[in-house]
N, C-alpha and C positions, 0 to 999 in steps of 0.2 A: 492451396497454398497456401505456405507458410508465414503467417506472420506474428510475431512472439517480440516478447523482452525476453533474447538470449540471456541465460545464467552466464553462460561464458562469456557472451560478449561484455557483459557487465562486469565479471569478474577482470575480464581484459583490461577494460575503458578502466577501471578502478586504481588498479595500481595497488593488488592489494601484496601487502607487505606480511614479514614474519610475526612474530611477538616481541620481537626485538625492540623495543621504543625507545627514541632518541627522547632526553629529556626535554620538557616543552619549555621553551624562550616564555620569561614574564610578560605577561600581558599588558595594557595600559597601566600606567601606575594606578591601583587601589582598586583596580577592576575584580570582583564587582565589587562595588561598596555600597549595595542595598541587595535585594530580594530579583534574583531574575523569573520572567515570565518565558515560561514556555507554551506557545500557543501548539494546538493541537487542532486542524480542522473540522473534529469527528467526534461522536458524542461519545460522554463514559461507557467503556467495554465494548469498545471497537479496538480492531488491532491496533490501528495507528493509536488509539489511548493508553491501549496495555503496556504497548512498547516504549511511548514516549515517558510513561508513568515509569519504567525501570529506569531508565536516564536521568530521569530528574534526580529521582535518590540518591544514586549514585555519586553524579554532577553535586548534588547539595553536599556529600561527604568531603569531595574534593577541594571546593571551592569555599567551605564554610561561608556560605550564604544560604539562604531558601530556596528552591528551585520552584516556583509554582506553575504547577499544569493548567493552564486557561481553555477550554474546550471553549471552540470558536464554530459550530458545523456549519455545515450549508454548504449546498454547489458543490457537490464533488469534493470539498477541502479548499477551494477556491476563496471562500469569504474568510478565513482564517489565513491565510497567505496573503490577501491583499492586506491587512491588518497589519502582520507584519512589514508591509511590503513599504506602508506608510508610519513605521513607528520610527522613534529616532535611531539614528546608529551608533548607539552607546555601548551594546554588547548588552544591555540588559531587556529587549525583546529579543528571543530563537522563536525559530520554528521547527516543528519536530514534523515534516512533512512527508507527502506520500507524492507515487509519481502520476495518479490521476489530475487534481489540479495542476500541477508542474509541467506535464507533456500532453495531456489528452485533452482536458477541458477547454487550453485554448484552441483548439480545431474547431468547438461544439458551437463558440459563444464569442462575445469581443469583453476579453476581461478590461476590467480597471488597472492593471496592472502589467507588467513583460516579466515573466519570472527571468529570461535572461537576462536584464539591463536592471530592475529594479529591487533584484534577492540577490543578498550575498552567498556564493557555495560556499559551504562548510566542509561537506563529505557525506557520502552514502554508507549506510549501516549496516543493513539488514536488507534482505530479499523471503519472501515464501510463494506461493501458487496460494490458491483460494479454492475451496471446498463446495462442489455442486451437492445441494444437500433437498432432501422432501421432509413435508409432516408423517409420519409414520402410518396415517391411514388413508395416505394415496396410495392407490391400488396400483400404479405403475412403480415398478420398485428398482427401476435397473434405467439407467438412461437411453439406451435403445428401445423401452417399453415409452418412455415418456416421447420421443420424438415419432415414434409409432401415434401414439395418441395426438400429438400435436398437427401429425399430417392428417388423421381422419377424422381430427374434430378441429380445424384451425380456429385459432383466437379463445379455445377450453381454457389454455392454460394460461395461468401468471408467475412470474417471478420478480423476487424484491432482491435487491438490493442497496449498500450504502450510499448511493444517491448517481445522478448522471456524471456522465464524467469518470467513476472511477473506473479500476481494471477490471473488477467484478461486471459494472456496466456492460463494460467491450468484451467481454468473455461474452457472455450471454446473448448478445447481438452478434456474434463472429458465429457463435454455436449455430444461432437460428440461419443466419446468411448461409454457411455451409451446409449446414442439414434440408435448406426446404422447407422451414416452417415458420409460423409465426407465432412468438409467445409474448403476450403485453409487458412490458416491462414499468413494474411498481418500486421506485426511487424515495429510499427513507433518507436519513439525515445522521446514519451511522447503522448501527449495529442492527439487523431487524431480524434477530433471532426468536423473538418471543413471539410474535405474528406467524414465522411458520410452526412453532412448536403446540400454536394453540389454533391450526389451521385454518387462520384468515386468508394466508398464501400458502400455496401448495408447495412451492420452490423456491427456494434459496443461493443465494452465491453471495459467500464470506469467503475473507480472509480466513485461513486457518485459527489461526492467531485467537480470533473470538470464537471459532465454532470449534476449535478442535474439541472441547470438555464436552459439551452436548454428544456430541458425536462419538465420542470413548462412552461417554454414561450409559449411551443406546438411547437417547431420546431425538433424534435427529437419524433419518438415513441417509447415508452419506454416498452416494451413487458415481462422483467420480471429481478428480481434482485436476486442474487447469495447467500446472506441470508438467513438464514435459518429462519425466520419470517419476514414478512412486514415491513417496515419504516414507522414509523409514517411519516415523512414528504413526501414520495408518497402512502398513503396508498392503494389506488387504482392500484398499480402495484403488480402482482402476484410473487410469488418466484421459482423458478425452482422448487426446491422440491414439492410444490403444482401442479405442471402442468405434471406430471407422473415420477419424479424423486426424491422418498423419499429420507430423509434424505441429500441430494445434499446443500452442504455449500459451499461456498467459501469466505471466507471472505480476507481481507487486516489487516495488523495492521502497525506504524509507532514507530518509537523509536529512540532515538540519542544515539549517539556510540561518541567515541574520537578514536585516534592511542592506540597502547594497549605500556601501560608504563605511560599515563597521569595520573598523579597525582593525591591520592587516594582523596586530598582536593578539587581540581576541580569537579573532578567525582561526588563528595556530593554535591555541591555547586548548579552545574547545574539540577543533580536529584532533589536537594529541590525546586529552582526556577520553575523545570516544573511543579513539584507539585506545587507551587503557580496560575502559570498559568490555569493550567485547577482544581481548586477546586473555579475559581474567575466565579459567577455567569454568569455575560457579556459574557465572553470568553464561555462558556457551551453553552449558548443561538445560539452561531457564531458556534460553531460546531454540534449544533443540525441544525442548517439549513444549512448545507453543508451535512447532513445524515452522520456525525460522533456520534461516543459513545466515553466519554472520559475511558482512561486508564490507571489508575498511578500506577507505579511498582519501585520498584528495580533493583538495580543494578545485583543482583544476579537472580530476577526473572526473568529476558530479557536474561541472559547466560541459563536460563534454558529451555526456551521459544526455543530459538534457537536452541540449543541441542538434542531437541527434535523433533523440526518440518524438521530437513535436512532429518534424514531416512525415516520419515513418505511421505513426497514429494516424497525422492527417489523410494520407493515401488510407488508409483502412477505415477510416471512418467513411470518408469518400467510397469507397467499392461496398462495405455495406449496407450504405444509405442510410445512417447513424443519422438522428436528430436528436437535439435537444430535448424537444416532449415525449421523448420513447424511454 
């Protein structure tokens, strides 16, 4: 069964445009009048944090005000998203969020905010797959070998992810469901590389942006990537799909949001400046080095993606029997 964040569908919905950008309209008078807080719902070093800080640096240059990244980890990014949803809608608090908190967690638990009503979409910016990797001492060196051990010794393997409700958690549970195996899920509050590196947890699933460097340096063994096609940055890493699971795809997307009621002029300005960042050749090369694809889009397209993905992933969660406790 093909359950996926389809990159093609995302690109279509995002309304991708060329690099020629119209001049942004002026935001509300005097904005930003003080430092802007960019909330990231994960720990420093996570893919969301790494990419959020890249945008924060460029925004600060464009806006003439500091843009301070505030890490508020927990609950798959939902705690940070809730903080933004309850902030003053004056454009000085923004969210650099990922699809886990906005489209997956709502189907796992009751949240104190509604991503469709309490947050204002600004636009999608990036997308990437995730890497499934192991400690170098794990005897099983390929995904088929891991699956074979999990079948022979149910419950003997555990895997770590950035948290419950993240795309990596869903990818892991989808794999277990489709392979007919059971591996215990260990949720973290962000990047889980250290525990896999040290052998505390034998298997990890993490965005390419966070795991790529250690994979390249040979500190972790990568057995699969969750995108439908291989990544040009790690071309030797096979996809899950080509290892016995046709159509398997679980990618992440990142986007900017503000509290509901954020002035339209601010949304337009932030969206235009995000597009400027994405259109810059140097930035494109930097994102590609992290395994990311640029995904510029309109606020309307981001709203459509969120509205579409929530029921889609609710169905996946129900079919796979995924629970918050896992």
